[in-house]
Residue frames as qw, qx, qy, qz and C-alpha x, y, z in Angstrom:
[[0.019, 0.883, 0.468, 0.014, 0.02, -0.04, 0.00],
 [0.382, 0.450, -0.012, 0.807, 1.41, 3.42, -0.96],
 [0.148, -0.206, -0.432, 0.866, 1.48, 6.40, 1.36],
 [0.297, -0.049, -0.242, -0.922, -1.28, 7.90, -0.75],
 [0.583, -0.256, -0.628, -0.448, -3.60, 4.95, 0.00],
 [0.325, -0.144, -0.775, 0.522, -3.11, 4.73, 3.71],
 [0.347, -0.660, -0.404, -0.530, -6.26, 5.56, 5.66],
 [0.668, -0.735, -0.026, -0.111, -5.35, 4.93, 9.35],
 [0.580, 0.480, -0.448, 0.483, -1.93, 5.73, 10.61],
 [0.717, -0.565, -0.302, 0.275, -0.58, 5.14, 14.17],
 [0.158, -0.973, 0.133, 0.098, 1.51, 7.86, 15.80],
 [0.634, -0.459, 0.494, 0.378, 4.74, 5.90, 15.51],
 [0.582, 0.238, 0.612, 0.480, 4.24, 5.88, 11.72],
 [0.170, 0.900, 0.382, -0.125, 3.00, 9.32, 11.21],
 [0.258, -0.750, 0.271, 0.546, 6.34, 11.17, 10.88],
 [0.430, -0.081, 0.690, 0.577, 6.97, 9.63, 7.46],
 [0.266, 0.678, 0.649, 0.222, 3.82, 11.18, 5.96],
 [0.176, 0.293, 0.119, 0.932, 3.53, 14.71, 4.62],
 [0.159, 0.229, 0.404, -0.871, 1.37, 17.40, 6.26],
 [0.496, 0.159, -0.282, -0.806, -0.97, 17.10, 3.36],
 [0.566, -0.070, -0.798, -0.193, -1.54, 13.45, 4.06],
 [0.308, -0.208, -0.758, 0.536, -1.86, 13.92, 7.87],
 [0.214, -0.842, -0.388, -0.306, -3.60, 17.14, 8.27],
 [0.109, 0.729, -0.278, 0.616, -2.53, 19.96, 10.44],
 [0.677, -0.596, 0.224, -0.368, -3.50, 18.64, 13.91],
 [0.980, -0.134, 0.060, 0.137, -1.80, 15.33, 13.45],
 [0.634, 0.513, -0.187, 0.548, 1.33, 17.00, 12.00],
 [0.173, -0.763, 0.278, -0.558, 1.36, 19.18, 15.12],
 [0.879, -0.427, 0.177, -0.119, 1.31, 16.08, 17.36],
 [0.895, 0.243, -0.063, 0.369, 4.28, 14.71, 15.33],
 [0.305, 0.696, -0.232, 0.607, 6.17, 17.97, 15.79],
 [0.554, -0.683, 0.249, -0.405, 5.41, 18.02, 19.61],
 [0.962, -0.232, 0.133, 0.051, 6.66, 14.46, 19.96],
 [0.751, 0.443, -0.112, 0.476, 9.80, 15.29, 17.89],
 [0.011, -0.766, 0.262, -0.587, 10.54, 18.02, 20.38],
 [0.358, 0.089, -0.824, 0.430, 10.42, 15.48, 23.14],
 [0.423, -0.185, 0.277, -0.843, 7.17, 16.63, 24.66],
 [0.238, 0.086, 0.950, -0.184, 4.83, 14.16, 26.06],
 [0.501, 0.120, -0.345, -0.784, 2.06, 13.21, 23.68],
 [0.692, -0.013, 0.625, -0.361, -0.58, 10.54, 24.57],
 [0.356, 0.025, 0.858, 0.370, -1.00, 7.64, 22.18],
 [0.449, 0.583, 0.116, -0.667, -2.93, 8.56, 19.04],
 [0.481, 0.197, 0.732, 0.441, -3.83, 7.59, 15.57],
 [0.231, 0.494, -0.072, -0.835, -5.10, 9.66, 12.65],
 [0.636, 0.545, 0.546, 0.028, -7.54, 9.07, 9.78],
 [0.444, -0.136, 0.360, 0.809, -5.60, 10.47, 6.81],
 [0.277, 0.471, -0.049, -0.836, -6.70, 13.27, 4.54],
 [0.187, 0.035, -0.853, -0.487, -7.43, 10.46, 1.93],
 [0.072, -0.441, -0.878, 0.171, -10.37, 9.44, 4.15],
 [0.090, 0.595, 0.307, -0.737, -11.56, 12.94, 4.48],
 [0.215, 0.328, -0.477, -0.786, -11.51, 13.41, 0.61],
 [0.163, -0.155, -0.934, -0.278, -13.49, 10.18, 0.21],
 [0.045, -0.541, -0.736, 0.405, -16.06, 11.05, 2.77],
 [0.107, 0.532, 0.017, -0.840, -16.39, 14.61, 1.39],
 [0.197, 0.141, -0.687, -0.686, -16.91, 13.31, -2.18],
 [0.173, -0.343, -0.921, -0.067, -19.64, 10.91, -1.06],
 [0.009, -0.614, -0.522, 0.592, -21.39, 13.57, 1.09],
 [0.078, 0.382, -0.267, -0.881, -21.16, 16.08, -1.82],
 [0.184, -0.089, -0.809, -0.552, -22.85, 13.71, -4.17],
 [0.147, -0.503, -0.827, 0.203, -25.73, 13.26, -1.63],
 [0.049, -0.592, -0.260, 0.761, -26.08, 16.90, -1.06],
 [0.140, 0.251, -0.470, -0.835, -26.08, 17.71, -4.80],
 [0.159, -0.283, -0.898, -0.298, -28.72, 15.00, -5.38],
 [0.104, -0.611, -0.679, 0.394, -30.98, 16.47, -2.59],
 [0.010, -0.634, -0.065, 0.771, -30.55, 19.94, -4.13],
 [0.289, 0.072, 0.717, 0.630, -30.87, 18.99, -7.76],
 [0.044, -0.573, -0.641, -0.509, -34.49, 19.96, -8.19],
 [0.294, -0.655, -0.465, 0.518, -34.73, 22.50, -5.28],
 [0.150, 0.790, 0.229, 0.549, -35.90, 25.96, -6.02],
 [0.429, -0.024, -0.484, 0.762, -33.89, 28.19, -3.64],
 [0.276, -0.275, 0.017, -0.921, -37.02, 30.59, -3.29],
 [0.733, -0.330, -0.454, -0.383, -39.02, 27.64, -1.86],
 [0.250, -0.564, 0.550, -0.563, -38.79, 27.72, 1.88],
 [0.883, -0.129, 0.287, -0.348, -40.71, 24.55, 2.50],
 [0.896, 0.381, -0.208, 0.098, -38.61, 22.77, -0.19],
 [0.193, 0.659, -0.589, 0.425, -35.44, 24.09, 1.61],
 [0.582, -0.417, 0.546, -0.435, -36.65, 22.19, 4.80],
 [0.965, 0.155, 0.140, -0.157, -37.27, 19.02, 2.85],
 [0.679, 0.608, -0.343, 0.226, -33.93, 19.30, 1.22],
 [0.109, -0.631, 0.597, -0.482, -32.26, 19.87, 4.59],
 [0.828, -0.215, 0.384, -0.347, -34.04, 16.82, 5.98],
 [0.926, 0.373, -0.050, -0.003, -32.80, 14.70, 3.01],
 [0.395, 0.672, -0.511, 0.362, -29.21, 15.88, 3.57]]
């Protein structure tokens, strides 16, 4: 599995990934540990997971809004419920 395909990374393995793969908070934990500061055990879902979830969510949102008239307040509530 390439670094780009990784989805769950343990703290001990995180330093080898780029910030764009880890996300800012996880990269900050790596930096703290590298400075010798105590960091509790952790793992991270990589940005690859985020992109996949976002793409699936976007498809559902776009489908719910496809036929929605933005001037229709009641329809907005129905679209919101569908999302």
